[in-house]
C-alpha beads as a LAMMPS data file, in Angstrom:
LAMMPS data file: protein, C-alpha beads

189 atoms
188 bonds

1 atom types
1 bond types

-500.0 500.0 xlo xhi
-500.0 500.0 ylo yhi
-500.0 500.0 zlo zhi

Masses

1 110.0

Atoms # bond

1 1 1 364.132 -383.374 335.403
2 1 1 361.282 -384.114 332.251
3 1 1 363.150 -387.370 332.634
4 1 1 363.128 -388.819 336.212
5 1 1 359.577 -387.447 336.375
6 1 1 358.339 -389.510 333.677
7 1 1 360.823 -392.955 334.634
8 1 1 358.730 -392.409 337.918
9 1 1 355.137 -392.530 336.089
10 1 1 356.171 -395.364 334.124
11 1 1 357.517 -397.534 336.978
12 1 1 353.490 -396.439 339.203
13 1 1 351.685 -397.159 335.497
14 1 1 353.835 -400.075 335.576
15 1 1 352.770 -401.081 339.170
16 1 1 348.929 -400.510 338.977
17 1 1 348.233 -404.198 337.544
18 1 1 350.454 -405.864 339.993
19 1 1 348.627 -403.899 343.084
20 1 1 345.563 -405.867 341.368
21 1 1 346.790 -409.218 341.624
22 1 1 348.817 -408.197 344.908
23 1 1 344.456 -406.935 346.862
24 1 1 342.812 -410.229 344.640
25 1 1 345.990 -411.878 346.568
26 1 1 344.691 -410.982 349.437
27 1 1 341.637 -411.781 349.054
28 1 1 341.737 -415.053 347.867
29 1 1 344.370 -415.682 351.129
30 1 1 341.146 -414.897 353.401
31 1 1 339.761 -418.095 351.949
32 1 1 342.030 -420.690 352.498
33 1 1 344.145 -421.495 355.400
34 1 1 347.265 -419.595 355.635
35 1 1 351.002 -421.192 355.509
36 1 1 351.560 -422.800 358.905
37 1 1 348.094 -423.793 359.010
38 1 1 346.856 -427.774 358.484
39 1 1 343.293 -426.921 358.083
40 1 1 340.491 -423.989 360.183
41 1 1 337.517 -424.872 361.741
42 1 1 335.013 -421.626 361.338
43 1 1 337.984 -419.592 362.248
44 1 1 339.510 -421.948 365.045
45 1 1 343.205 -422.654 362.972
46 1 1 344.667 -426.091 363.473
47 1 1 348.418 -425.766 362.714
48 1 1 350.671 -427.546 361.131
49 1 1 353.206 -428.175 364.603
50 1 1 349.295 -429.731 365.384
51 1 1 349.743 -431.912 363.257
52 1 1 353.533 -432.631 363.389
53 1 1 352.871 -432.921 367.077
54 1 1 349.995 -436.098 367.552
55 1 1 351.758 -438.265 364.430
56 1 1 355.055 -437.783 366.629
57 1 1 352.542 -438.351 370.262
58 1 1 351.352 -441.591 368.836
59 1 1 354.417 -442.594 366.967
60 1 1 356.391 -442.504 370.040
61 1 1 354.436 -445.207 372.117
62 1 1 354.072 -447.499 369.193
63 1 1 350.852 -446.276 367.381
64 1 1 351.600 -444.714 364.393
65 1 1 349.602 -442.447 362.050
66 1 1 351.262 -442.326 359.090
67 1 1 351.552 -444.926 356.650
68 1 1 352.659 -442.727 353.232
69 1 1 349.866 -444.883 351.754
70 1 1 346.150 -445.318 352.861
71 1 1 346.891 -442.782 356.187
72 1 1 348.463 -439.597 354.830
73 1 1 349.829 -436.130 357.033
74 1 1 346.957 -434.650 355.206
75 1 1 343.915 -437.658 356.750
76 1 1 345.941 -436.880 360.391
77 1 1 344.839 -433.245 359.306
78 1 1 341.225 -434.443 358.334
79 1 1 341.634 -435.731 361.968
80 1 1 342.110 -433.267 364.034
81 1 1 339.590 -430.625 361.990
82 1 1 336.936 -432.901 362.574
83 1 1 337.751 -432.673 366.019
84 1 1 337.396 -428.766 366.051
85 1 1 333.871 -429.467 364.231
86 1 1 332.856 -432.066 367.834
87 1 1 334.763 -428.936 369.605
88 1 1 332.395 -426.853 368.221
89 1 1 329.456 -428.967 367.837
90 1 1 326.449 -427.566 366.685
91 1 1 322.469 -428.542 365.548
92 1 1 321.533 -431.683 364.662
93 1 1 325.865 -432.505 365.074
94 1 1 326.026 -431.905 369.104
95 1 1 322.912 -433.732 369.078
96 1 1 324.589 -437.192 367.901
97 1 1 327.638 -436.349 370.204
98 1 1 328.093 -439.539 372.637
99 1 1 328.670 -439.114 376.062
100 1 1 332.476 -438.375 377.125
101 1 1 332.457 -441.099 379.808
102 1 1 331.122 -443.649 376.581
103 1 1 333.931 -442.807 374.101
104 1 1 336.400 -443.045 376.997
105 1 1 335.478 -446.774 377.785
106 1 1 335.612 -447.617 374.305
107 1 1 339.576 -445.333 374.374
108 1 1 340.243 -448.017 377.306
109 1 1 338.752 -451.083 375.695
110 1 1 340.073 -450.550 372.640
111 1 1 344.332 -449.416 373.340
112 1 1 346.421 -450.142 375.669
113 1 1 347.453 -447.427 378.768
114 1 1 351.305 -446.423 376.710
115 1 1 348.931 -445.193 373.407
116 1 1 346.668 -443.552 375.582
117 1 1 349.033 -441.841 378.106
118 1 1 350.389 -439.523 375.203
119 1 1 348.300 -436.553 375.366
120 1 1 348.747 -435.652 371.775
121 1 1 347.834 -439.554 370.641
122 1 1 345.030 -440.278 373.177
123 1 1 343.710 -436.607 372.291
124 1 1 343.796 -437.369 368.368
125 1 1 341.703 -440.748 369.315
126 1 1 339.330 -439.393 371.678
127 1 1 338.378 -436.708 368.721
128 1 1 338.535 -439.535 366.100
129 1 1 335.884 -441.479 368.268
130 1 1 333.306 -439.028 368.955
131 1 1 333.889 -437.607 365.319
132 1 1 332.090 -440.917 364.177
133 1 1 330.139 -442.157 366.533
134 1 1 328.336 -438.560 366.346
135 1 1 328.501 -439.592 362.502
136 1 1 326.634 -442.710 362.725
137 1 1 324.080 -441.818 365.467
138 1 1 323.534 -439.287 362.431
139 1 1 323.118 -441.577 360.012
140 1 1 320.292 -444.145 362.451
141 1 1 318.126 -440.787 363.502
142 1 1 317.901 -438.869 359.924
143 1 1 316.434 -439.974 356.478
144 1 1 319.422 -440.927 353.570
145 1 1 319.337 -437.657 351.870
146 1 1 318.913 -435.185 355.445
147 1 1 321.719 -437.362 356.477
148 1 1 323.292 -436.392 353.957
149 1 1 322.721 -433.092 353.560
150 1 1 323.760 -432.591 357.602
151 1 1 327.300 -434.626 356.930
152 1 1 327.991 -432.465 353.836
153 1 1 327.506 -428.961 356.298
154 1 1 330.327 -431.168 358.857
155 1 1 332.036 -431.386 356.847
156 1 1 332.046 -428.061 355.480
157 1 1 332.402 -426.313 358.176
158 1 1 336.514 -428.366 357.978
159 1 1 339.087 -425.999 355.598
160 1 1 341.771 -427.759 354.771
161 1 1 345.006 -426.012 353.287
162 1 1 345.238 -426.960 349.724
163 1 1 348.431 -428.538 350.764
164 1 1 347.037 -430.994 351.857
165 1 1 344.573 -431.216 349.408
166 1 1 340.536 -430.458 349.150
167 1 1 338.265 -432.848 350.936
168 1 1 335.316 -434.336 347.623
169 1 1 333.197 -436.110 348.812
170 1 1 332.662 -440.165 347.617
171 1 1 329.739 -441.321 345.685
172 1 1 329.824 -443.784 348.728
173 1 1 328.448 -441.239 351.051
174 1 1 331.679 -440.635 352.442
175 1 1 334.662 -437.664 352.273
176 1 1 338.295 -438.102 350.498
177 1 1 340.767 -436.415 350.713
178 1 1 342.477 -435.498 346.964
179 1 1 345.228 -434.190 345.679
180 1 1 347.741 -431.227 347.292
181 1 1 351.548 -431.999 348.053
182 1 1 350.496 -433.260 351.671
183 1 1 348.168 -435.967 350.755
184 1 1 350.168 -439.074 348.707
185 1 1 353.729 -437.457 350.999
186 1 1 353.720 -439.300 354.598
187 1 1 357.182 -437.013 354.994
188 1 1 355.761 -433.532 354.667
189 1 1 358.730 -432.962 353.128

Bonds

1 1 1 2
2 1 2 3
3 1 3 4
4 1 4 5
5 1 5 6
6 1 6 7
7 1 7 8
8 1 8 9
9 1 9 10
10 1 10 11
11 1 11 12
12 1 12 13
13 1 13 14
14 1 14 15
15 1 15 16
16 1 16 17
17 1 17 18
18 1 18 19
19 1 19 20
20 1 20 21
21 1 21 22
22 1 22 23
23 1 23 24
24 1 24 25
25 1 25 26
26 1 26 27
27 1 27 28
28 1 28 29
29 1 29 30
30 1 30 31
31 1 31 32
32 1 32 33
33 1 33 34
34 1 34 35
35 1 35 36
36 1 36 37
37 1 37 38
38 1 38 39
39 1 39 40
40 1 40 41
41 1 41 42
42 1 42 43
43 1 43 44
44 1 44 45
45 1 45 46
46 1 46 47
47 1 47 48
48 1 48 49
49 1 49 50
50 1 50 51
51 1 51 52
52 1 52 53
53 1 53 54
54 1 54 55
55 1 55 56
56 1 56 57
57 1 57 58
58 1 58 59
59 1 59 60
60 1 60 61
61 1 61 62
62 1 62 63
63 1 63 64
64 1 64 65
65 1 65 66
66 1 66 67
67 1 67 68
68 1 68 69
69 1 69 70
70 1 70 71
71 1 71 72
72 1 72 73
73 1 73 74
74 1 74 75
75 1 75 76
76 1 76 77
77 1 77 78
78 1 78 79
79 1 79 80
80 1 80 81
81 1 81 82
82 1 82 83
83 1 83 84
84 1 84 85
85 1 85 86
86 1 86 87
87 1 87 88
88 1 88 89
89 1 89 90
90 1 90 91
91 1 91 92
92 1 92 93
93 1 93 94
94 1 94 95
95 1 95 96
96 1 96 97
97 1 97 98
98 1 98 99
99 1 99 100
100 1 100 101
101 1 101 102
102 1 102 103
103 1 103 104
104 1 104 105
105 1 105 106
106 1 106 107
107 1 107 108
108 1 108 109
109 1 109 110
110 1 110 111
111 1 111 112
112 1 112 113
113 1 113 114
114 1 114 115
115 1 115 116
116 1 116 117
117 1 117 118
118 1 118 119
119 1 119 120
120 1 120 121
121 1 121 122
122 1 122 123
123 1 123 124
124 1 124 125
125 1 125 126
126 1 126 127
127 1 127 128
128 1 128 129
129 1 129 130
130 1 130 131
131 1 131 132
132 1 132 133
133 1 133 134
134 1 134 135
135 1 135 136
136 1 136 137
137 1 137 138
138 1 138 139
139 1 139 140
140 1 140 141
141 1 141 142
142 1 142 143
143 1 143 144
144 1 144 145
145 1 145 146
146 1 146 147
147 1 147 148
148 1 148 149
149 1 149 150
150 1 150 151
151 1 151 152
152 1 152 153
153 1 153 154
154 1 154 155
155 1 155 156
156 1 156 157
157 1 157 158
158 1 158 159
159 1 159 160
160 1 160 161
161 1 161 162
162 1 162 163
163 1 163 164
164 1 164 165
165 1 165 166
166 1 166 167
167 1 167 168
168 1 168 169
169 1 169 170
170 1 170 171
171 1 171 172
172 1 172 173
173 1 173 174
174 1 174 175
175 1 175 176
176 1 176 177
177 1 177 178
178 1 178 179
179 1 179 180
180 1 180 181
181 1 181 182
182 1 182 183
183 1 183 184
184 1 184 185
185 1 185 186
186 1 186 187
187 1 187 188
188 1 188 189
């Protein structure tokens, strides 16, 4: 029995450092979107299945969103997250949002009915237009430094899954998605 107790003690002692690593991993995983999640905005998940459905929906009506070069799955995930920012809009960003009627007017003037007839594609385009118009309105109503700060706050609400990359603010003040296996691989494989 003494040998069995010694082996059990060795196993427990060997597992203690592993328990610390597991605990640290669990804490860190709370900060980033989990598997199957493309992005999060204030706790609201954007599932990878939504990225897939949006890409497939737009492609099915002749409006491909991913070209594998300048537009990747990561860009689509970011745009979907931007749409969630629009839905959760707070503070000056909420004040800068365009009227939905104006967004609808722009959509119908810019895209054929076949594209807008696809629910995923229409939502994607509506959210993108709303987000970009709100940014334009903010930029016109705020001093440059104040706009940069508030725009940074808006972008900070978006938490991309690291596989899609990370959002880096460029010197010109626009966000860019860098690194991540999904930011350069359009196939998502």
